[in-house]
MIPA-290811 format. One record per residue: residue in one letter; x, y, z of N, C-alpha, C in turn. Coordinates in steps of 0.02 Angstrom, whole numbers. Example, Ala and Ser with C-alpha at 12.3 -4.5 7.8 and 13.67 -1.06 7.14 Angstrom:
<domars>
{'A'; {660; -284; 390}; {615; -225; 390}; {660; -165; 390}}
{'S'; {642; -112; 354}; {684; -53; 357}; {645; 2; 394}}
</domars>
This chain:
<domars>
{'X'; {11860; 8853; 4890}; {11835; 8914; 4920}; {11857; 8922; 4993}}
{'X'; {11887; 8872; 5021}; {11896; 8871; 5093}; {11949; 8920; 5119}}
{'X'; {11991; 8948; 5074}; {12043; 8993; 5097}; {12029; 9066; 5078}}
{'X'; {11971; 9081; 5051}; {11955; 9150; 5032}; {11941; 9192; 5094}}
{'X'; {11980; 9245; 5101}; {11967; 9291; 5156}; {11906; 9333; 5139}}
{'X'; {11872; 9355; 5190}; {11809; 9391; 5182}; {11822; 9465; 5170}}
{'X'; {11791; 9493; 5118}; {11799; 9565; 5104}; {11733; 9603; 5105}}
{'X'; {11677; 9567; 5098}; {11612; 9600; 5095}; {11558; 9558; 5128}}
{'X'; {11518; 9590; 5171}; {11459; 9558; 5199}; {11398; 9598; 5177}}
{'X'; {11352; 9564; 5145}; {11290; 9594; 5121}; {11233; 9570; 5165}}
{'X'; {11191; 9617; 5188}; {11131; 9599; 5226}; {11070; 9618; 5185}}
{'X'; {11028; 9569; 5168}; {10971; 9583; 5124}; {10910; 9604; 5163}}
{'X'; {10871; 9648; 5132}; {10810; 9673; 5162}; {10779; 9726; 5118}}
{'X'; {10726; 9757; 5142}; {10693; 9811; 5107}; {10705; 9876; 5145}}
{'X'; {10712; 9933; 5109}; {10722; 9997; 5141}; {10656; 10025; 5168}}
{'X'; {10660; 10068; 5217}; {10599; 10100; 5244}; {10580; 10074; 5312}}
{'X'; {10556; 10119; 5354}; {10540; 10100; 5423}; {10485; 10048; 5428}}
{'X'; {10440; 10046; 5379}; {10384; 9998; 5381}; {10408; 9926; 5373}}
{'X'; {10469; 9917; 5346}; {10495; 9849; 5335}; {10547; 9828; 5387}}
{'X'; {10567; 9875; 5429}; {10626; 9865; 5471}; {10622; 9801; 5514}}
{'X'; {10565; 9787; 5542}; {10558; 9730; 5587}; {10535; 9666; 5554}}
{'X'; {10528; 9667; 5487}; {10503; 9609; 5450}; {10552; 9550; 5450}}
{'X'; {10524; 9490; 5444}; {10567; 9431; 5437}; {10613; 9438; 5376}}
{'X'; {10589; 9470; 5323}; {10628; 9478; 5262}; {10690; 9522; 5272}}
{'X'; {10693; 9556; 5330}; {10749; 9602; 5343}; {10799; 9575; 5393}}
{'X'; {10796; 9511; 5409}; {10842; 9486; 5460}; {10915; 9489; 5437}}
{'X'; {10927; 9490; 5372}; {10995; 9500; 5347}; {11022; 9568; 5368}}
{'X'; {10979; 9618; 5368}; {10998; 9685; 5390}; {11008; 9686; 5465}}
{'X'; {10968; 9648; 5501}; {10978; 9642; 5574}; {11049; 9618; 5588}}
{'X'; {11072; 9571; 5548}; {11139; 9545; 5556}; {11191; 9600; 5545}}
{'X'; {11183; 9639; 5493}; {11229; 9695; 5480}; {11229; 9744; 5539}}
{'X'; {11170; 9758; 5565}; {11165; 9806; 5620}; {11200; 9778; 5683}}
{'X'; {11195; 9713; 5692}; {11230; 9682; 5749}; {11305; 9687; 5741}}
{'X'; {11330; 9679; 5679}; {11401; 9688; 5666}; {11422; 9759; 5681}}
{'X'; {11383; 9807; 5657}; {11397; 9878; 5669}; {11401; 9893; 5744}}
{'X'; {11355; 9865; 5781}; {11353; 9876; 5853}; {11416; 9848; 5887}}
{'X'; {11436; 9788; 5866}; {11493; 9756; 5897}; {11559; 9788; 5878}}
{'X'; {11563; 9813; 5816}; {11627; 9840; 5791}; {11626; 9916; 5782}}
{'X'; {11579; 9949; 5816}; {11575; 10022; 5817}; {11576; 10053; 5747}}
{'X'; {11529; 10032; 5706}; {11523; 10059; 5638}; {11452; 10085; 5627}}
{'X'; {11442; 10121; 5573}; {11376; 10147; 5558}; {11364; 10143; 5483}}
{'X'; {11306; 10115; 5464}; {11288; 10111; 5393}; {11268; 10181; 5369}}
{'X'; {11297; 10202; 5314}; {11282; 10268; 5286}; {11264; 10261; 5212}}
{'X'; {11217; 10302; 5188}; {11197; 10298; 5117}; {11256; 10312; 5070}}
{'X'; {11260; 10272; 5017}; {11313; 10280; 4967}; {11279; 10271; 4899}}
{'X'; {11265; 10327; 4865}; {11224; 10326; 4805}; {11253; 10282; 4749}}
{'X'; {11320; 10284; 4742}; {11349; 10246; 4686}; {11343; 10171; 4695}}
{'X'; {11329; 10149; 4757}; {11320; 10077; 4770}; {11246; 10060; 4783}}
{'X'; {11202; 10109; 4773}; {11130; 10096; 4781}; {11113; 10064; 4847}}
{'X'; {11146; 10087; 4900}; {11134; 10057; 4965}; {11168; 10096; 5021}}
{'X'; {11171; 10064; 5079}; {11205; 10091; 5137}; {11267; 10048; 5150}}
{'X'; {11323; 10082; 5165}; {11385; 10045; 5174}; {11419; 10064; 5240}}
{'X'; {11462; 10021; 5262}; {11505; 10034; 5320}; {11569; 9993; 5309}}
{'X'; {11618; 10006; 5353}; {11681; 9971; 5348}; {11702; 9952; 5418}}
{'X'; {11722; 9890; 5428}; {11742; 9866; 5494}; {11808; 9828; 5488}}
{'X'; {11843; 9824; 5544}; {11902; 9781; 5548}; {11886; 9724; 5597}}
{'X'; {11888; 9663; 5571}; {11873; 9604; 5611}; {11937; 9563; 5616}}
{'X'; {11967; 9564; 5675}; {12031; 9530; 5685}; {12083; 9550; 5633}}
{'X'; {12085; 9615; 5618}; {12135; 9640; 5571}; {12115; 9635; 5498}}
{'X'; {12057; 9607; 5484}; {12034; 9601; 5414}; {11986; 9658; 5398}}
{'X'; {12001; 9694; 5345}; {11961; 9752; 5323}; {11901; 9726; 5283}}
{'X'; {11841; 9738; 5309}; {11781; 9710; 5280}; {11729; 9765; 5270}}
{'X'; {11700; 9766; 5210}; {11646; 9813; 5196}; {11578; 9780; 5209}}
{'X'; {11531; 9821; 5231}; {11462; 9800; 5243}; {11418; 9835; 5193}}
{'X'; {11367; 9800; 5169}; {11322; 9829; 5119}; {11250; 9808; 5132}}
{'X'; {11206; 9858; 5137}; {11133; 9846; 5138}; {11106; 9876; 5073}}
{'X'; {11088; 9834; 5024}; {11058; 9861; 4962}; {10990; 9893; 4977}}
{'X'; {10983; 9957; 4960}; {10919; 9992; 4973}; {10878; 9998; 4910}}
{'X'; {10886; 9948; 4866}; {10852; 9946; 4801}; {10785; 9910; 4805}}
{'X'; {10767; 9884; 4863}; {10715; 9834; 4874}; {10743; 9766; 4855}}
{'X'; {10717; 9716; 4888}; {10745; 9648; 4887}; {10758; 9622; 4816}}
{'X'; {10709; 9629; 4772}; {10715; 9596; 4706}; {10761; 9633; 4658}}
{'X'; {10794; 9688; 4681}; {10845; 9722; 4640}; {10912; 9724; 4677}}
{'X'; {10921; 9680; 4725}; {10982; 9680; 4767}; {11045; 9674; 4725}}
{'X'; {11042; 9639; 4670}; {11101; 9627; 4628}; {11132; 9690; 4601}}
{'X'; {11091; 9741; 4587}; {11117; 9805; 4562}; {11167; 9834; 4611}}
{'X'; {11150; 9834; 4674}; {11192; 9861; 4727}; {11254; 9818; 4737}}
{'X'; {11245; 9753; 4741}; {11301; 9707; 4754}; {11352; 9710; 4697}}
{'X'; {11328; 9707; 4635}; {11375; 9706; 4579}; {11412; 9772; 4574}}
{'X'; {11379; 9828; 4590}; {11413; 9894; 4587}; {11471; 9897; 4636}}
{'X'; {11460; 9873; 4698}; {11513; 9876; 4748}; {11568; 9825; 4731}}
{'X'; {11549; 9766; 4710}; {11599; 9715; 4694}; {11645; 9738; 4638}}
{'X'; {11617; 9770; 4587}; {11657; 9793; 4531}; {11703; 9850; 4553}}
{'X'; {11677; 9895; 4593}; {11716; 9954; 4614}; {11776; 9934; 4656}}
{'X'; {11765; 9889; 4703}; {11819; 9869; 4749}; {11853; 9804; 4730}}
{'X'; {11835; 9777; 4672}; {11866; 9715; 4648}; {11858; 9658; 4698}}
{'X'; {11797; 9650; 4722}; {11779; 9594; 4767}; {11754; 9536; 4725}}
{'X'; {11783; 9478; 4733}; {11759; 9420; 4696}; {11702; 9388; 4735}}
{'X'; {11657; 9351; 4701}; {11601; 9320; 4736}; {11624; 9277; 4796}}
{'X'; {11681; 9242; 4789}; {11703; 9197; 4843}; {11731; 9235; 4903}}
{'X'; {11735; 9302; 4898}; {11755; 9343; 4955}; {11695; 9378; 4988}}
{'X'; {11636; 9354; 4971}; {11574; 9387; 4993}; {11530; 9340; 5033}}
{'X'; {11499; 9367; 5084}; {11450; 9331; 5125}; {11384; 9369; 5121}}
{'X'; {11330; 9335; 5103}; {11264; 9366; 5099}; {11220; 9336; 5153}}
{'X'; {11193; 9379; 5196}; {11148; 9357; 5251}; {11076; 9371; 5231}}
{'X'; {11033; 9321; 5242}; {10963; 9330; 5223}; {10917; 9282; 5261}}
{'X'; {10852; 9295; 5254}; {10801; 9254; 5287}; {10790; 9189; 5249}}
{'X'; {10786; 9135; 5286}; {10777; 9069; 5255}; {10712; 9037; 5281}}
{'X'; {10661; 9034; 5238}; {10597; 9006; 5260}; {10598; 8931; 5265}}
{'X'; {10648; 8898; 5235}; {10652; 8825; 5239}; {10681; 8802; 5305}}
{'X'; {10705; 8849; 5346}; {10731; 8832; 5412}; {10685; 8860; 5465}}
{'X'; {10672; 8821; 5518}; {10634; 8849; 5574}; {10675; 8902; 5610}}
{'X'; {10641; 8945; 5646}; {10676; 8992; 5690}; {10719; 8951; 5738}}
{'X'; {10781; 8971; 5747}; {10827; 8933; 5790}; {10879; 8894; 5750}}
{'X'; {10870; 8892; 5683}; {10918; 8860; 5640}; {10950; 8912; 5595}}
{'X'; {11016; 8918; 5599}; {11053; 8965; 5557}; {11113; 8927; 5529}}
{'X'; {11123; 8934; 5464}; {11175; 8894; 5430}; {11218; 8937; 5385}}
{'X'; {11283; 8922; 5385}; {11329; 8948; 5335}; {11335; 8897; 5279}}
{'X'; {11336; 8921; 5217}; {11348; 8875; 5161}; {11384; 8912; 5106}}
{'X'; {11412; 8874; 5060}; {11445; 8905; 5002}; {11411; 8882; 4939}}
{'X'; {11401; 8929; 4893}; {11372; 8913; 4828}; {11300; 8889; 4832}}
{'X'; {11276; 8862; 4776}; {11208; 8836; 4773}; {11162; 8882; 4734}}
{'X'; {11099; 8863; 4729}; {11049; 8902; 4693}; {11019; 8957; 4737}}
{'X'; {10965; 8986; 4711}; {10933; 9041; 4749}; {10878; 9017; 4796}}
{'X'; {10856; 8954; 4788}; {10805; 8927; 4832}; {10740; 8966; 4834}}
{'X'; {10725; 9002; 4780}; {10664; 9041; 4777}; {10669; 9109; 4810}}
{'X'; {10728; 9126; 4836}; {10737; 9191; 4869}; {10752; 9245; 4817}}
{'X'; {10709; 9296; 4813}; {10715; 9345; 4760}; {10779; 9386; 4763}}
{'X'; {10803; 9400; 4823}; {10865; 9437; 4831}; {10924; 9398; 4805}}
{'X'; {10928; 9334; 4825}; {10983; 9291; 4802}; {10979; 9280; 4727}}
{'X'; {10918; 9271; 4701}; {10909; 9261; 4629}; {10936; 9321; 4591}}
{'X'; {10921; 9382; 4615}; {10943; 9442; 4579}; {11019; 9452; 4583}}
{'X'; {11048; 9433; 4640}; {11121; 9438; 4647}; {11155; 9391; 4598}}
{'X'; {11131; 9329; 4594}; {11160; 9280; 4547}; {11155; 9307; 4475}}
{'X'; {11097; 9334; 4457}; {11087; 9361; 4390}; {11135; 9420; 4377}}
{'X'; {11141; 9464; 4426}; {11183; 9524; 4418}; {11257; 9506; 4413}}
{'X'; {11276; 9449; 4442}; {11346; 9427; 4439}; {11358; 9381; 4380}}
{'X'; {11312; 9382; 4332}; {11320; 9342; 4272}; {11312; 9268; 4282}}
{'X'; {11270; 9250; 4331}; {11257; 9180; 4345}; {11306; 9150; 4396}}
{'X'; {11351; 9192; 4423}; {11399; 9168; 4472}; {11365; 9153; 4539}}
{'X'; {11375; 9091; 4563}; {11343; 9070; 4626}; {11394; 9057; 4681}}
{'X'; {11457; 9068; 4665}; {11512; 9047; 4708}; {11524; 9097; 4765}}
{'X'; {11470; 9113; 4802}; {11478; 9157; 4861}; {11448; 9122; 4922}}
{'X'; {11469; 9146; 4980}; {11446; 9116; 5043}; {11379; 9146; 5064}}
{'X'; {11341; 9107; 5101}; {11275; 9130; 5124}; {11269; 9115; 5199}}
{'X'; {11237; 9161; 5233}; {11216; 9149; 5302}; {11140; 9148; 5300}}
{'X'; {11113; 9088; 5309}; {11040; 9077; 5303}; {11011; 9077; 5373}}
{'X'; {10973; 9129; 5388}; {10944; 9139; 5455}; {10872; 9115; 5454}}
{'X'; {10858; 9062; 5490}; {10792; 9031; 5489}; {10737; 9076; 5517}}
{'X'; {10683; 9084; 5478}; {10626; 9124; 5501}; {10561; 9083; 5502}}
{'X'; {10566; 9019; 5482}; {10507; 8977; 5481}; {10465; 8986; 5419}}
{'X'; {10414; 8944; 5412}; {10371; 8943; 5353}; {10299; 8947; 5375}}
{'X'; {10256; 8984; 5339}; {10186; 8989; 5361}; {10145; 8926; 5349}}
{'X'; {10175; 8877; 5312}; {10139; 8814; 5301}; {10101; 8812; 5236}}
{'X'; {10096; 8868; 5202}; {10060; 8873; 5138}; {10100; 8919; 5093}}
{'X'; {10120; 8893; 5035}; {10164; 8933; 4991}; {10130; 8998; 4968}}
{'X'; {10064; 8999; 4967}; {10028; 9060; 4947}; {10030; 9114; 5000}}
{'X'; {10051; 9096; 5060}; {10054; 9144; 5115}; {10125; 9170; 5128}}
{'X'; {10173; 9145; 5089}; {10244; 9161; 5102}; {10257; 9236; 5096}}
{'X'; {10232; 9267; 5043}; {10247; 9339; 5031}; {10225; 9381; 5090}}
{'X'; {10163; 9371; 5113}; {10139; 9410; 5171}; {10176; 9392; 5235}}
{'X'; {10195; 9329; 5240}; {10230; 9305; 5300}; {10298; 9339; 5308}}
{'X'; {10338; 9339; 5254}; {10405; 9368; 5261}; {10402; 9444; 5267}}
{'X'; {10347; 9474; 5244}; {10340; 9547; 5250}; {10301; 9566; 5313}}
{'X'; {10300; 9521; 5362}; {10270; 9536; 5427}; {10324; 9526; 5481}}
{'X'; {10311; 9553; 5540}; {10359; 9548; 5594}; {10350; 9483; 5633}}
{'X'; {10404; 9451; 5654}; {10398; 9392; 5697}; {10371; 9412; 5765}}
{'X'; {10342; 9363; 5800}; {10318; 9375; 5868}; {10376; 9384; 5916}}
{'X'; {10360; 9400; 5978}; {10412; 9416; 6027}; {10461; 9358; 6037}}
{'X'; {10436; 9298; 6047}; {10480; 9241; 6060}; {10526; 9227; 6000}}
{'X'; {10497; 9230; 5940}; {10537; 9219; 5880}; {10589; 9274; 5871}}
{'X'; {10570; 9335; 5886}; {10618; 9391; 5880}; {10678; 9381; 5926}}
{'X'; {10664; 9360; 5987}; {10718; 9347; 6036}; {10763; 9291; 6011}}
{'X'; {10732; 9237; 5984}; {10771; 9181; 5959}; {10814; 9201; 5899}}
{'X'; {10785; 9240; 5853}; {10822; 9262; 5794}; {10882; 9304; 5814}}
{'X'; {10872; 9348; 5863}; {10928; 9389; 5887}; {10982; 9344; 5918}}
{'X'; {10961; 9292; 5953}; {11009; 9244; 5981}; {11047; 9209; 5924}}
{'X'; {11011; 9189; 5871}; {11043; 9157; 5814}; {11095; 9203; 5782}}
{'X'; {11077; 9267; 5777}; {11124; 9317; 5749}; {11185; 9324; 5793}}
{'X'; {11175; 9323; 5859}; {11232; 9326; 5906}; {11279; 9267; 5896}}
{'X'; {11248; 9208; 5885}; {11289; 9148; 5873}; {11331; 9155; 5810}}
{'X'; {11300; 9183; 5758}; {11336; 9193; 5695}; {11392; 9245; 5704}}
{'X'; {11379; 9296; 5744}; {11430; 9346; 5758}; {11492; 9316; 5790}}
{'X'; {11482; 9266; 5832}; {11538; 9235; 5868}; {11586; 9199; 5820}}
{'X'; {11560; 9174; 5765}; {11604; 9137; 5719}; {11630; 9182; 5662}}
{'X'; {11608; 9245; 5661}; {11628; 9289; 5607}; {11704; 9299; 5602}}
{'X'; {11740; 9306; 5658}; {11813; 9313; 5653}; {11846; 9252; 5620}}
{'X'; {11818; 9193; 5630}; {11845; 9132; 5598}; {11834; 9136; 5522}}
{'X'; {11773; 9156; 5502}; {11758; 9162; 5431}; {11798; 9218; 5399}}
{'X'; {11809; 9272; 5436}; {11845; 9330; 5408}; {11915; 9312; 5385}}
{'X'; {11945; 9262; 5419}; {12013; 9242; 5401}; {12014; 9190; 5345}}
{'X'; {11954; 9172; 5320}; {11951; 9124; 5266}; {11943; 9052; 5288}}
{'X'; {11936; 9042; 5353}; {11929; 8973; 5379}; {11854; 8955; 5382}}
{'X'; {11826; 8947; 5323}; {11754; 8939; 5318}; {11729; 8873; 5347}}
{'X'; {11764; 8819; 5334}; {11741; 8755; 5361}; {11740; 8754; 5437}}
{'X'; {11793; 8777; 5471}; {11790; 8782; 5544}; {11734; 8828; 5568}}
{'X'; {11722; 8882; 5531}; {11668; 8928; 5551}; {11600; 8893; 5546}}
{'X'; {11591; 8855; 5493}; {11528; 8818; 5484}; {11518; 8767; 5541}}
{'X'; {11572; 8729; 5555}; {11568; 8678; 5607}; {11552; 8710; 5675}}
{'X'; {11584; 8766; 5689}; {11573; 8800; 5753}; {11502; 8826; 5758}}
{'X'; {11476; 8858; 5706}; {11408; 8884; 5707}; {11357; 8828; 5715}}
{'X'; {11365; 8775; 5677}; {11317; 8721; 5678}; {11319; 8681; 5743}}
{'X'; {11378; 8678; 5774}; {11383; 8644; 5839}; {11355; 8687; 5895}}
{'X'; {11361; 8752; 5889}; {11331; 8799; 5938}; {11256; 8789; 5940}}
{'X'; {11228; 8783; 5880}; {11155; 8775; 5875}; {11132; 8711; 5910}}
{'X'; {11171; 8657; 5902}; {11151; 8594; 5934}; {11154; 8599; 6010}}
{'X'; {11205; 8635; 6035}; {11213; 8637; 6108}; {11171; 8691; 6140}}
{'X'; {11151; 8743; 6101}; {11115; 8799; 6132}; {11045; 8779; 6155}}
{'X'; {11018; 8724; 6127}; {10952; 8703; 6147}; {10952; 8655; 6207}}
{'X'; {11011; 8636; 6230}; {11015; 8587; 6285}; {10996; 8617; 6352}}
</domars>
């Protein structure tokens, strides 16, 4: 997977202003940060069940997708766009909230299971069980009780956590040009080393 150039970045979240600031929407925050940096705008696209944009990152043509199907139907949107533009799973990066990581930890990884994340679970199902896509896991912390997770991710982080998450997204943005060219391992090393040094 290490030489696959990036063609699609998906940011997971729920549609509607009431969800915009939720922890569950940090994947969309990442998309919005990309749009801001590369002068793009997400626009509704009915055939893809979401909002899309197109950016050029170091000469690489990359589509952005925010599935507006609600989190647990994200796969409908992702599979529609992938089929239309002939994007393979290994050319896709999905950004989402990771409760298993504390705020301040953001990781790139390839493949793996859904880890209990409904959006990732639905994407895997919609792609026929294909797991061979990249993920940007943005740490949002855990409430400490599994029964409180649903309410936790559907609530907004506090001010300090919001600032830290935005910082984490900025760090991920810095390595995006490396990932865009298909150099995934160097991108991972760079992102993970930034995290270690940013707390010093």
